[in-house]
N, C-alpha and C positions, 0 to 999 in steps of 0.2 A: 469942488463940491463941498458944501457945508453939511456936516453930519450932526451938528448940535441941535437938540430939540428946542422949540420955542418955550417961553415961560408958561404959556397956556397949556402946551402939551405936557410939560413936566408937572404942572398942577393937576392936570387930568389923571396922570399916572399915580400921583400921590393920593388923589381922591379914590381911585380904584383900589389902591393898596389898603386904604383905611376901611373901605366897605368890605372887601374880601377878607382882610385880616381879622375882622370881627365876626365873620360869618361861619366859622368852623367848616370851611370848604372840604377838608378831608372827610368829615362826617357826612356832608351832603353827597360827596362822591360815593361813599359806601352805600348810602341809601339809594342813590340812583342805580348803582350796580345791582342792588337787590330788588329793583323794579318798584321802588317806593319813591316816585318822582316829586312828591309834594314839596319837600324842602328845596329841591332844585328849581322847581317852577316859581317858588317864592323868591329865590335868589335871582331868577331871570327877570322878574318884575322890578327888583331893586336895581338891577343893571339898567333896565329901561328908564327908570327914574333919573339915573345918572347920565342918560343919553347914549349909552353904549349901543343899544339895538338900533338907534337912529343914525349911527355914524355914516353908513353907506347910502342911506336913503336921501334923495334930493330934497331940497327945502320945500318945494311946492306941496308934496303930500304930507308934510309935517316932519321931515327929517332934518338932519344937521348938514348934509352935503359935505361930509368930511373928505379929507384927502387920503391917499394910500398910507401916508406917514401916520395919520391919526389912527388908521386901522392897525398899523404895526405897533404903535404905542399901546393900544388897548389889548391886542392879542398877546403881546409879551407878558402883560400882567395877568391875563386870563390863564396863560400857560404856567406862569410862576405859581399861581394859587391852585391850579388844577381844576378849573370850573368844568363840569361835565355838560353834555348835551350837544346839539347840532349848532354850535356857535359859529363855526366857519361857514356852514351852509346858509344860516339865517342872516348873519351880520355882514359877512364879506361878499358872498357870491349872489345870494338871492336879489339884493337891490340892483345888481347889474343885469340880471336876467328878466326881471318882472317889469311889465308895463302897466298893470292894473293899479290905478291910483288908490283904490280902496284897500287892496292887499298891502301895498307899500305903506299906507298910513297905519295899518294894523301891525306891520313889521316894526315901524318906528316906535309905536306905543308899547310894544312888547306883548300885545294881545295875540299876535300870530307867531308861531314857531314853525319855521319852514325847513324841510330837508329834501334831498333829492339824490338820485343816482345818475351817474354819467359814465357809461362804459367808454373805453376799457379801463381807464385808470381808477375810477370810483364806481364799481358796478353795483354796490349795495347802498341802500338808504340807511343812514344812521338815525336811530331812535324814531323810526317811523311810527312806533306805537304811542309816542308822546306828542309828536308834531301835529299841528293843526292842519298843515298842508304838505302833501308829499307829491313830488313831481319826478318825471323822467326827462332828462335833458338829452336831446339828440339833434336831428335836423329841425325839430320843433320842440316846444315845451308842452308836455302832456301831463295830465293827472295820472297818478300812479295807482295801480292795483297791487295791494300788499300781499306778498306771499309768505313763505316760511321764514322763521328767524334763524340766524346763524351766530355762532359763538366767535367773539373776537378775543385776541390775546389780552385785551384790556376789558375786564368785566363790566366797566361802566359804559362801554360802547356797544350798544345793541344794534346789530346789523340785520337788515331784512332784504330778501329778494323782492324785486318789484318788476312789474311789466307795465308798458305804456297803455293808458286808457284814452279818455277823450282829450283831443288836442285843445290846448288853451290859446296858444299863439304861435305863429311862425318864429323861427329863431335864426337870425343871420349868423353865418360862421364866425364873423369877427366879434359879435356880441357874446357868443358862446365862449370863444377863446378869451375874451376879456374877463368874463366871470370866472372861468377856471384858473386863469392866471392870478386873479385876486384871491381865490381860495388857496392856491399854492403859496402866495405871499403871506397870507394870514397863518397858514400852517407852519411856514418857516419861522414866523415871529413867535408862535406858540411853542415851537421846539426850543427856540432860544430861551424863552421864559422857563421852560421845564429844566433846561440845563443849568440856568442860574439858580433855580430852587434846589436842585440836587447838590450843587456845589456848596450853597449856603448851609444846607442841612449837614453835609459831610464835614465841613469845617467846624460847625458847632459840635458835632459828635467827636471829632478829633480833640477838641478842647475839654471834653468831659470824660471820655473813656480812659481809664488808667490800666497800665500793665507793667509788671515788674517795678511797681512803685513810682512810675512816671506817667504823666499825661502823654498819650500816644502821639499827640500833635507835635511833641518835641522831637520826634524822630525825623531825621533829615529826609529819608527816602519817602516818607508819607507827605512831607511838605512839598517835595518835588512833584509827586503825583498830582496833588491838588493844584500846584502851579501850572502844570501842563494843561489842565482843564481850563484854568483862568485864561491862559494864552489862546486856546482854541476858541473860547467864547468871544474873547476880545477881537480876534481876527474875523469871526463870522459876523459880528455886529455891523461893521461898515458895509459889508456886502448887502446885508439886509436893508439898512437905511438907504444905501445907494439905489437899490432896486425900488424902494418905495418912492424916492424922489424922482427918479427917471425910469418908470416901469417899461421893461421890454422883456420879451420871452427869455433872452439870454441872461439878463440880469436877475430875473426872478428865479430861473433855474439854478444859477450859480449860488444864489442865496439859500435856496432849498437844500442844495447839496452841502454847503458849508455848515448850516445850522443842524442838519441831520447828523453830520459827522461829529460836530462839537457836542451835541446832546447825547449821542451814543457814547462818546468818550466820558462825559460826565456820569452817565449811567453805569458804565463798567467800573470806573474809578470809585464811584460812590458805593457800589456793591462790594468791591474788593476791600475798601477801607472800613466799611461797616461790619464785614464778615457775614456769617449766615443769617444774622438777625435782619439784614437789609432786605431780604426777599420774603420775610414772613408777612402775613396779612396784617398783623398788629402794628408793624412799622410803617409809618407814613411814606417812607422812601419808596416802598413797593408800588405805591400809586403812580408815582412819576416814572419808575422803571417800565411799567407796563404801558403807560401813556406814550412814552417815547417810542417804544417798540412798535406801537400801532401807528403813530403819526409819521414815522419815517416812510412807511409804505403808502400813506394816503396822498392823494392829489399828485400822483406820479412818484414812482420809486426813484432812488438815487440814480439808478442806471438810465431810466427814462430822461431824467433831467440832465445827466452828463451827456447823453446823446443829443439833446437839444442844444447844449452849449457847443458841442463839437460841430454840429450842423451849421450853427450860426457863424462860428469861426471859419468854417470852410467856405461859406458864402461871402465872408468878409464884412458881415454886418450883424 
């Protein structure tokens, strides 16, 4: 299996980096957390102009008809820059759930922002107060009635209790499974991007901070800690790309576990090497520390995905 990205995919990632690198995404994140979504919605429209919101939408309603690999490329960069909002729900999962051509067209253009809840692994709807369309996913797809808000470990993730209202369409079990697997795959890619960002910020900090007259990045023990993170991320990446090229429940679950573990190691190491400043609200690292803590439990916890891998192995497929 070839894990190398195509020239078009690499150019797409570079275009995303250019857009998001100029957008002060940490500032957007803090505004979103404070329930001032204007800058976040403006960024959403910019992503739509680049084709990100159309990636999973078929070509007929105005989408790109992208592959799972295209989604992974996009979500790694979204995670690296810390873009807030229901990006997994809208960009990865919703196109696989919806059949309404008008709503799919609105998704592709960035006019629609979709979120949903799907018990038991994702029982709350993310950013239902900002989304244009909120659904409950079960045996059918239903409009959601929004209940009380709940606090997430990540302040930029606003969770809401929802109950099923009017049914929109029946939902075949395999279609639901496909959408939730795509969400898990996108979440794994976002975790990998978060881990890469925390490692990059930590290495930059090690090259600036001085102690006892030396740059602390010169100390061998700190180099080894950063190298361990590099190895973990590099081992997780092939699992992620392999799952994107040949999606299966086992491959996606293995990728979600590996990227969760690697991102958590990046978070722990980043906090240890930054010291107490790392978890202060003023330090950008804290945004990714909290994002990783939230994403690890989203779209299936590591224990859920490990159980799926074990079950698949026991069945021999």
